[in-house]
N, C-alpha and C positions, 0 to 999 in steps of 0.2 A: 504494500500500500504506500502510496506517495503521501508524505506528511507536509503540512504547511504550518510554519511557526506563526502563532498569533501573539498579540500583546499579553503580558503576564496578567492572569486573572484566575479566579476560581474556576475549576473545570465545569463544563456545562452538563455534566452527568446528572440524571434525575436524582433528586434528594427528597426524602420524606418530609412532609410538612406536618408540624404539630402545633398545637395551641398550648402555650405555657399559661398556667394559672397561678395567681398569687394574691394574697391579701395585702393591700396597700392601705395602711392606716385603718385596718379593719374592713375595708371595702374590697369586694371581689373585682378582679381585673384579669383580662386575658390579652395575650399577644401571640399573633401568628409568627412562627419561627421556622426558617428553612435551614438553619445551621444547628442540627441536632444529630446525636449519634450515640452509639454504645461504646463505652471505653473498656469495660471489663464484664465478663460473665459471672465471675466469682471473686469478690463480691459483685453483685450487679450494680454497675456504675454507668450513668449516662450523663451527657453534657448538653447544654444549650449555650449558644453564643448570641449575645444580644448587644446592640449598640448602647453605649453608656447613657444616652439621652432617654432611653425608653423608661416610661413610668413604672413598668412592672419590676424593673431591677430594684427599685427602692423597697418594694414589698418583699422580694426574695431576701434582701439583706436584713430587713427588719425582722422577719420571722425565722429565717434559716431554712425555709421550705419552698418548694414549687411543685406544681403538678405538670405532667405531660399528658395531653389529651390527643389521641390520634383520630382526626376526623375522617369520615368516609368521603368519597368523591361527591356524594350528594350534598355535603355541607360546604361546597366550594365558595358560595357567596358569603356565608357567615364567617368562614375562615379568613377570606380575603379582607372582609370588613374589619376583623380584629387586628389586621396588620395595617389598615389604612388610617384608622382614627386612634387618637391617644386617649388613654384613660384619664389623663389630666383634664380633658375637656368633655369626655363622653362617658356615660355610665354603660359599660359593656356587660354588666351583670345580668341584664334582661335578655341578652341575645340567646342564651341557653338556659336550660334547667340545671341549677347548681345542686350538687350533693357533696357530702363529705364522708370519708371513711373514718377509721379510728382516729387518725391524726386530724385535728380540726384546723391545721395551719395552712392548708392549700385547697382551694376550691377545685372540684372535679366537674366535668361536663357530662350529664346523663346522655345526651344525644350522640356522643362520641363512642365508638365501639370498644376502644381501649383507653384505660386511664391508669396513670401511675403517679404515686406520691413519692417525692424525693426529698431527702434531707441533705442540705448542702454540706459537702465535706471539704471543698476547696473552691476558691474563686481565683481565676487568673485575670490579671489586668493587662490590657493592651491599650494603645493610644486611643482608639475609638470604641473598643468593645470590651465587654466582660464575658468571661466564660464561667458558667456555673456548673460545677461537677457535683452531681447528686447521687447518693446511694438510694436505691429503690427500697422503700420501706412498706409500700402497699402497691398491689397490682390487681387490676380488675379488667375483665373482658366480658362483654355481653355473651350470654349463653348461646344466642343464635349465631355467634361468630366462632364457635368451637367445633372442631371435628375430632372425635376421639379424645376429648378433653384437652385439645391443643389448639391455640389460636390459628385460625385458617385465614391466610392473607386474602384469598379470593372473597371470602365472606366479609372480611373487614373492609375491603375495597378502599385502601388508603389513598390519600391524595398525595401526589408527587409534584415537585416543582422542577421544571426543566427550562432553564433560561427564564423567559418571561411568560411561560405557559404552564398551566396546571395539567397534569396527566393522570391517567389511571394505569394500574398494573396490566400487563399483557398476559400472554399465556406462559406456562411453565417452560423454561429452557433446559432444565436438567435437575437432578437431585443433588443437593448439597452433601458433601463428604462421600459421594459415591461416583459422580460423573468422571472425576479425574483418576479413579482407580485403574481404568483401562490403560493409562500411561505409566503406571508404576511397573518398573522392570522387575521381573521375577529373577532371583539369583539362585 
């Protein structure tokens, strides 16, 4: 394949979109986040990266907790809205039905098929962004999104961000931890 060098930028690979939730001065607030990922499976650690100016950051620092809510593709308008308006000026608590798990420090979204409560274990400071690393302390999945008691990506139908477009998952390309076994040399 012929390669073309582009200006330095984040890769245009599809990224999962999540909605981070936090209590800011006791008020529910949400923020759409495209910079999210898993850092460790054991212990379960995930991160979100957020611009320092975001209102939600203050709540995360205040309580030491945040939620990750995985929206389905059907929630594209609501998710985008949570990234377009600031909680400083707009009450986003009415966009979704709020619920709480055992920890009452981070609001969860009932309409999202997957919800996670994280306790902040580290915050990384960058010139324009803060990265919050959280340990998963609660994990919820809608019953309808499980197959054999395991979260099913097709049923969850997560929203993806690719450049300036929201996308949906496509068909299965292979089985993880199995597809590459055909390339392992037997000795």
